[in-house]
C-alpha positions as CSV (number, residue, x, y, z in Angstrom):
1,X,-19.9,-55.4,-110.9
2,X,-23.6,-56.0,-109.8
3,X,-25.0,-52.3,-109.5
4,X,-28.4,-54.0,-108.2
5,X,-26.5,-54.4,-104.9
6,X,-25.3,-50.5,-104.5
7,X,-27.6,-48.5,-102.2
8,X,-28.5,-45.0,-103.0
9,X,-26.7,-42.4,-101.2
10,X,-29.3,-41.1,-99.3
11,X,-30.2,-44.6,-97.8
12,X,-26.5,-45.0,-96.7
13,X,-26.6,-41.7,-94.9
14,X,-29.9,-42.9,-93.1
15,X,-28.2,-46.3,-92.0
16,X,-24.8,-44.8,-90.8
17,X,-25.8,-41.6,-89.9
18,X,-22.8,-40.2,-92.0
19,X,-23.2,-38.1,-94.9
20,X,-21.4,-39.8,-97.8
21,X,-18.1,-37.8,-98.8
22,X,-17.8,-36.2,-102.2
23,X,-14.6,-37.3,-104.2
24,X,-13.5,-35.6,-107.3
25,X,-12.0,-37.7,-110.2
26,X,-10.2,-35.7,-112.9
27,X,-9.4,-37.3,-116.2
28,X,-9.9,-36.4,-119.9
29,X,-10.3,-40.2,-120.7
30,X,-13.8,-41.5,-120.0
31,X,-12.4,-44.8,-119.5
32,X,-10.0,-43.8,-116.8
33,X,-12.8,-42.0,-114.9
34,X,-15.1,-45.1,-115.0
35,X,-12.2,-47.3,-113.8
36,X,-11.3,-45.3,-111.0
37,X,-14.9,-45.0,-110.1
38,X,-15.5,-48.6,-110.0
39,X,-12.5,-49.1,-108.1
40,X,-13.7,-46.7,-105.5
41,X,-17.2,-48.2,-105.5
42,X,-16.5,-50.3,-102.3
43,X,-16.2,-47.0,-100.3
44,X,-19.8,-46.1,-101.1
45,X,-19.0,-42.2,-101.3
46,X,-20.2,-39.6,-103.8
47,X,-18.1,-39.9,-106.9
48,X,-18.0,-36.6,-108.9
49,X,-16.2,-36.7,-112.5
50,X,-14.6,-34.1,-114.4
51,X,-13.1,-34.3,-117.7
52,X,-10.9,-31.2,-117.6
53,X,-9.5,-28.9,-115.4
54,X,-12.0,-26.2,-116.4
55,X,-14.7,-28.7,-115.3
56,X,-12.9,-29.5,-112.0
57,X,-13.0,-25.8,-111.0
58,X,-16.5,-25.5,-111.6
59,X,-17.1,-28.5,-109.2
60,X,-14.8,-27.1,-106.9
61,X,-16.7,-23.8,-106.6
62,X,-19.7,-25.7,-105.8
63,X,-18.6,-27.8,-103.1
64,X,-15.9,-29.1,-100.9
65,X,-14.2,-32.6,-101.4
66,X,-12.7,-35.2,-99.3
67,X,-9.9,-35.9,-102.0
68,X,-9.2,-34.9,-105.7
69,X,-7.5,-37.7,-107.8
70,X,-6.0,-36.0,-110.5
71,X,-4.5,-36.9,-114.0
72,X,-1.0,-35.2,-114.7
73,X,-1.4,-34.8,-118.5
74,X,-4.6,-33.2,-119.8
75,X,-5.3,-31.1,-122.8
76,X,-5.7,-27.3,-122.1
77,X,-5.0,-27.1,-118.3
78,X,-2.8,-29.8,-117.1
79,X,-2.9,-31.5,-113.5
80,X,-0.1,-29.4,-112.4
81,X,-1.8,-26.2,-113.1
82,X,-5.0,-27.2,-111.7
83,X,-3.3,-28.3,-108.4
84,X,-1.5,-24.7,-108.3
85,X,-4.8,-23.1,-108.8
86,X,-6.3,-24.9,-106.0
87,X,-3.6,-24.3,-103.7
88,X,-4.1,-20.5,-104.4
89,X,-7.8,-20.5,-103.3
90,X,-8.3,-20.6,-99.5
91,X,-11.4,-22.8,-99.6
92,X,-9.4,-25.4,-101.5
93,X,-5.9,-25.2,-100.6
94,X,-6.1,-27.9,-98.1
95,X,-8.0,-30.5,-100.1
96,X,-5.8,-33.6,-100.3
97,X,-4.6,-34.1,-103.9
98,X,-3.4,-37.3,-105.2
99,X,-1.8,-37.6,-108.8
100,X,-2.5,-40.7,-110.8
101,X,-0.4,-41.0,-114.0
102,X,0.8,-43.6,-116.4
103,X,3.5,-41.6,-118.0
104,X,4.9,-38.9,-115.9
105,X,6.7,-41.4,-113.3
106,X,10.3,-39.5,-113.3
107,X,11.6,-37.8,-110.2
108,X,11.4,-34.3,-111.9
109,X,7.4,-34.8,-112.1
110,X,7.3,-36.3,-108.8
111,X,9.0,-33.8,-107.2
112,X,6.8,-31.1,-109.3
113,X,3.7,-33.1,-108.0
114,X,4.7,-32.6,-104.3
115,X,5.8,-28.9,-104.9
116,X,2.3,-28.0,-106.0
117,X,0.6,-29.6,-103.2
118,X,0.1,-33.3,-103.8
119,X,-0.3,-35.6,-100.9
120,X,0.6,-38.8,-103.0
121,X,1.8,-39.7,-106.4
122,X,0.6,-43.0,-107.9
123,X,1.6,-44.7,-111.0
124,X,-0.6,-46.9,-113.2
125,X,-1.1,-49.8,-113.1
126,X,-1.7,-49.6,-109.4
127,X,-3.1,-51.7,-106.7
128,X,-7.0,-50.9,-106.3
129,X,-6.8,-51.8,-102.5
130,X,-3.8,-49.2,-102.1
131,X,-6.0,-46.7,-103.6
132,X,-8.8,-47.6,-101.7
133,X,-6.9,-47.3,-98.5
134,X,-5.5,-44.0,-99.4
135,X,-9.0,-42.5,-100.1
136,X,-10.6,-43.9,-97.2
137,X,-8.2,-42.2,-94.7
138,X,-9.2,-38.8,-96.2
139,X,-12.8,-39.6,-96.4
140,X,-12.9,-40.5,-92.7
141,X,-10.7,-37.1,-92.1
142,X,-13.6,-35.3,-94.0
143,X,-16.5,-36.7,-92.2
144,X,-14.9,-36.2,-88.9
145,X,-14.3,-32.6,-89.9
146,X,-18.0,-32.3,-90.8
147,X,-18.9,-33.7,-87.6
148,X,-17.0,-31.3,-85.8
149,X,-18.4,-28.3,-87.4
150,X,-22.0,-29.5,-87.0
151,X,-21.2,-29.9,-83.1
152,X,-20.0,-26.3,-83.1
153,X,-23.0,-25.1,-85.1
154,X,-25.1,-26.6,-82.5
155,X,-23.2,-25.2,-79.8
156,X,-23.6,-21.6,-81.4
157,X,-27.4,-21.9,-81.8
158,X,-27.7,-23.1,-78.2
159,X,-25.8,-20.0,-76.9
160,X,-27.9,-17.6,-78.9
161,X,-31.2,-19.1,-78.0
162,X,-29.9,-18.8,-74.4
163,X,-31.2,-22.2,-73.6
164,X,-27.8,-23.8,-72.9
165,X,-28.7,-24.9,-69.2
166,X,-31.6,-26.5,-70.5
167,X,-30.1,-28.4,-73.3
168,X,-26.6,-29.0,-71.4
169,X,-27.1,-32.8,-70.5
170,X,-28.5,-33.4,-74.2
171,X,-25.6,-31.5,-76.0
172,X,-23.2,-33.3,-73.8
173,X,-24.4,-36.9,-74.6
174,X,-24.3,-35.9,-78.4
175,X,-20.8,-34.6,-78.2
176,X,-19.8,-37.8,-76.6
177,X,-21.4,-39.8,-79.4
178,X,-19.5,-37.8,-81.7
179,X,-16.2,-38.2,-80.1
180,X,-17.2,-41.8,-79.4
181,X,-17.4,-41.9,-83.3
182,X,-14.0,-40.0,-84.0
183,X,-12.4,-42.5,-81.3
184,X,-13.5,-45.7,-83.2
185,X,-12.2,-44.2,-86.3
186,X,-9.0,-43.5,-84.8
187,X,-8.6,-47.1,-83.1
188,X,-9.8,-48.9,-86.3
189,X,-6.5,-47.7,-88.1
190,X,-4.7,-49.2,-85.4
191,X,-3.6,-53.2,-85.7
192,X,-5.4,-55.3,-83.0
193,X,-4.2,-58.8,-84.3
194,X,-0.7,-60.1,-85.2
195,X,0.5,-63.1,-86.6
196,X,4.2,-62.8,-87.2
197,X,6.1,-66.3,-87.2
198,X,8.9,-66.2,-84.3
199,X,7.5,-63.3,-82.3
200,X,4.5,-62.8,-79.9
201,X,3.3,-58.9,-79.6
202,X,1.6,-57.3,-77.1
203,X,0.1,-53.7,-78.0
204,X,-2.2,-51.4,-76.0
205,X,-3.3,-47.9,-76.2
206,X,-5.3,-45.8,-73.6
207,X,-6.0,-42.1,-74.7
208,X,-6.3,-39.4,-71.8
209,X,-9.4,-37.8,-73.7
210,X,-11.9,-39.6,-76.2
211,X,-9.2,-39.2,-78.7
212,X,-5.5,-38.8,-78.7
213,X,-2.3,-38.6,-80.3
214,X,-0.3,-41.7,-79.5
215,X,-0.2,-44.5,-82.0
216,X,1.8,-47.6,-83.0
217,X,1.9,-50.2,-85.9
218,X,3.5,-53.6,-86.1
219,X,4.4,-54.1,-89.9
220,X,5.4,-57.9,-91.1
221,X,7.2,-58.5,-94.3
222,X,8.0,-61.7,-96.1
223,X,9.7,-60.6,-99.1
224,X,13.3,-61.5,-98.9
225,X,14.1,-62.1,-95.1
226,X,11.2,-62.0,-93.0
227,X,11.2,-59.0,-90.9
228,X,8.7,-57.3,-88.2
229,X,8.6,-53.6,-87.6
230,X,7.5,-52.1,-84.8
231,X,6.7,-48.3,-84.7
232,X,5.5,-46.2,-81.8
233,X,4.7,-42.5,-81.8
234,X,3.4,-39.8,-79.7
235,X,1.8,-36.2,-81.1
236,X,2.4,-33.0,-79.1
237,X,-0.7,-32.1,-77.3
238,X,-4.0,-34.0,-76.9
239,X,-7.6,-34.0,-78.1
240,X,-8.6,-33.5,-81.7
241,X,-5.7,-31.5,-83.1
242,X,-3.3,-34.3,-81.8
243,X,-5.7,-36.9,-83.2
244,X,-5.6,-35.4,-86.6
245,X,-1.8,-35.1,-86.8
246,X,-1.6,-38.9,-85.3
247,X,-3.5,-40.0,-88.5
248,X,-1.3,-38.1,-90.8
249,X,1.8,-39.6,-89.3
250,X,0.6,-42.8,-89.0
251,X,-0.6,-43.0,-92.6
252,X,2.8,-41.4,-93.6
253,X,4.9,-43.9,-91.9
254,X,2.7,-47.1,-93.1
255,X,2.7,-45.7,-96.8
256,X,6.7,-45.0,-96.9
257,X,7.4,-48.3,-95.1
258,X,6.8,-49.9,-98.3
259,X,9.7,-47.9,-100.2
260,X,11.8,-47.3,-96.9
261,X,11.8,-50.3,-94.8
262,X,14.9,-49.4,-92.6
263,X,14.3,-47.5,-89.6
264,X,16.7,-44.5,-90.5
265,X,15.6,-44.1,-94.0
266,X,12.0,-44.2,-93.1
267,X,12.2,-41.8,-90.5
268,X,13.9,-39.4,-92.9
269,X,11.5,-39.7,-95.6
270,X,8.5,-39.2,-93.3
271,X,10.0,-36.4,-91.5
272,X,10.1,-34.5,-94.6
273,X,6.5,-35.6,-95.7
274,X,5.0,-34.5,-92.5
275,X,6.8,-31.1,-92.4
276,X,5.5,-30.4,-95.6
277,X,1.9,-31.7,-94.7
278,X,1.8,-29.7,-91.6
279,X,3.2,-26.4,-93.2
280,X,0.7,-26.5,-95.8
281,X,-2.0,-27.0,-93.3
282,X,-0.5,-24.1,-91.3
283,X,-0.2,-26.4,-88.0
284,X,2.7,-26.0,-85.8
285,X,3.0,-29.7,-84.3
286,X,5.6,-32.6,-84.1
287,X,5.6,-36.2,-83.8
288,X,8.1,-38.3,-81.6
289,X,8.5,-41.8,-82.8
290,X,10.6,-44.9,-82.3
291,X,11.2,-47.9,-84.4
292,X,12.8,-51.4,-84.1
293,X,13.1,-53.6,-87.3
294,X,13.7,-57.3,-86.7
295,X,15.0,-59.7,-89.1
296,X,13.9,-63.1,-88.1
297,X,16.1,-65.2,-90.1
298,X,19.5,-63.4,-89.1
299,X,18.1,-62.2,-85.7
300,X,19.5,-58.6,-86.2
301,X,17.6,-55.8,-85.0
302,X,17.8,-51.9,-86.1
303,X,16.6,-49.3,-83.8
304,X,16.1,-45.6,-84.7
305,X,14.3,-43.0,-82.6
306,X,12.7,-39.3,-83.4
307,X,12.9,-37.4,-80.3
308,X,11.3,-40.4,-78.2
309,X,11.7,-42.2,-75.2
310,X,14.4,-44.8,-75.2
311,X,13.2,-48.2,-76.1
312,X,13.8,-51.0,-73.4
313,X,15.1,-54.4,-73.9
314,X,14.9,-57.6,-71.5
315,X,18.0,-59.9,-72.5
316,X,17.1,-63.3,-71.7
317,X,20.8,-64.4,-71.7
318,X,21.8,-61.6,-69.3
319,X,18.8,-61.3,-67.5
320,X,18.8,-57.9,-67.3
321,X,16.9,-54.7,-68.9
322,X,19.1,-52.9,-71.3
323,X,18.4,-49.2,-72.5
324,X,18.7,-48.8,-76.1
325,X,20.1,-45.3,-77.2
326,X,20.0,-43.6,-80.4
327,X,19.5,-39.9,-81.6
328,X,17.2,-38.0,-84.1
329,X,15.1,-35.1,-84.4
330,X,11.1,-35.2,-83.9
331,X,9.2,-35.8,-87.1
332,X,7.8,-32.6,-88.7
333,X,10.0,-30.2,-86.9
334,X,12.5,-29.5,-89.6
335,X,12.3,-30.1,-93.3
336,X,15.6,-32.3,-93.2
337,X,16.0,-34.2,-90.1
338,X,19.1,-36.3,-88.9
339,X,18.7,-39.8,-87.6
340,X,21.2,-42.6,-86.5
341,X,20.6,-46.2,-86.3
342,X,21.5,-48.7,-83.7
343,X,22.2,-52.3,-84.8
344,X,21.9,-55.2,-82.2
345,X,21.3,-59.0,-82.1
346,X,18.2,-60.5,-80.4
347,X,17.9,-63.9,-78.8
348,X,15.1,-66.2,-78.1
349,X,13.3,-65.1,-74.9
350,X,14.2,-61.3,-75.5
351,X,11.7,-58.6,-74.9
352,X,11.6,-55.3,-76.8
353,X,9.5,-52.6,-74.8
354,X,8.5,-49.4,-76.8
355,X,6.3,-47.0,-74.8
356,X,5.1,-43.2,-74.6
357,X,5.8,-40.8,-72.0
358,X,2.3,-41.2,-70.6
359,X,3.8,-44.3,-68.9
360,X,6.8,-42.6,-67.3
361,X,5.3,-39.4,-66.6
362,X,2.2,-40.7,-64.9
363,X,1.8,-39.1,-61.6
364,X,0.1,-40.1,-58.2
365,X,-1.7,-37.9,-55.7
366,X,1.6,-36.8,-54.3
367,X,2.7,-35.5,-57.4
368,X,5.4,-38.2,-57.9
369,X,6.4,-39.5,-61.3
370,X,6.2,-43.4,-62.2
371,X,9.4,-42.9,-63.9
372,X,11.5,-44.9,-66.0
373,X,13.4,-46.6,-63.2
374,X,10.0,-48.1,-61.9
375,X,9.2,-49.2,-65.3
376,X,12.7,-50.9,-65.8
377,X,12.1,-52.4,-62.3
378,X,8.9,-54.0,-63.2
379,X,10.4,-55.6,-66.3
380,X,13.6,-56.6,-64.4
381,X,11.2,-58.6,-62.0
382,X,9.1,-60.3,-64.5
383,X,11.5,-60.5,-67.8
384,X,10.8,-64.1,-68.1
385,X,7.1,-63.9,-68.1
386,X,5.5,-63.4,-71.6
387,X,4.9,-60.2,-73.4
388,X,1.1,-60.3,-72.7
389,X,1.7,-60.8,-68.9
390,X,4.3,-58.2,-68.9
391,X,2.5,-55.6,-70.7
392,X,-0.7,-56.4,-68.5
393,X,1.4,-55.9,-65.6
394,X,2.8,-52.7,-66.6
395,X,-0.7,-51.0,-67.4
396,X,-2.1,-52.3,-64.1
397,X,0.6,-50.8,-62.1
398,X,0.6,-47.4,-64.1
399,X,-3.2,-47.4,-63.5
400,X,-3.1,-48.1,-59.7
401,X,-0.1,-45.7,-59.4
402,X,-2.3,-42.7,-60.6
403,X,-5.3,-43.9,-59.0
404,X,-7.7,-41.1,-57.7
405,X,-5.9,-38.8,-60.2
406,X,-7.2,-38.1,-63.7
407,X,-4.9,-39.5,-66.6
408,X,-3.0,-36.6,-67.7
409,X,-1.5,-38.0,-70.9
410,X,-2.2,-40.7,-73.7
411,X,-0.6,-44.2,-73.0
412,X,0.7,-46.6,-75.6
413,X,2.8,-49.6,-75.1
414,X,4.0,-52.3,-77.4
415,X,6.2,-55.3,-76.4
416,X,7.8,-57.8,-78.8
417,X,8.8,-61.2,-77.5
418,X,11.1,-63.3,-79.4
419,X,10.2,-66.9,-79.5
């Protein structure tokens, strides 16, 4: 590592306008602390190290942290005991905890880790890229929350000084810049390019506000049979609360897909994780989602949904639009969700259309809904065109339909074309 290329934290803040987020590393072995610090160096954040549970508690009394990376086995106070204490203290009870261990990798220890409040449990040796990706999400959430608190303080001070009218335009511009920053972070975690052999993918998302609760993901796998998994989701509500839940849901689904690639198994595992995360944060919210997994060797597709709109399929052989139906609870509503899976075969020229209710529930000036039948008619009339052409047509038609009326809900659309 070339330390001469690492800029000081104040210089980073001056360049980006974002204060580095503090990350706490807790391990009784100095070499482990140094190794994790080196792995996280590319994030350019403020790393704080503690060699015991007692040192960690002192650090947590002095400041908040974006995340805590915690060893399980330590002399004196072990990782489980420290995590329990953090959850009992109001100021630290919502700090994300990631257990990192080389020894305690059996099911009872993993279960205990989640019971005491961990958001994840990593086994050594682990991929540095995976650790960086996990920590980066919490860093961005921490910085986003800090920005929002700063906005609230500025608004409060403006009201106290009774100069709101004089500074209204300036404050509005600042809020819009902050929300634009949050929107860019949110969009940065969504895939924008797709290179999956045998398919062509169109994806678009349009928030009703600067940030929103709709999301999508397209995940390809080449281990075993090549597969393409398409996920779309919609968080209840709009604005910043929905955006925060959206980041949580997308992160959980993306991480658990590595372990549970089958749609039904993935939704069951993700539901349990999201339920506990929302419960710990004292947030009442739920997430609808739908997923189609395509096996590009066998041309078999598996479909599962969680309280979401039915996925549509254009059948090239039948020259008709079909509605794919499945049953499943919203993600995060109940601790144990129930989901079924619909299996079907795809052919060259087929299109799989996943969408959120922002499309079908768009209204015109007369108050009429765009509706599912109008959407199906568009696909029926243009089913032989490319995924890009169909996707652009749908978004244009929805926009024209609600012309003159403010967009009321987030819109997301994913179309997969079998080549």
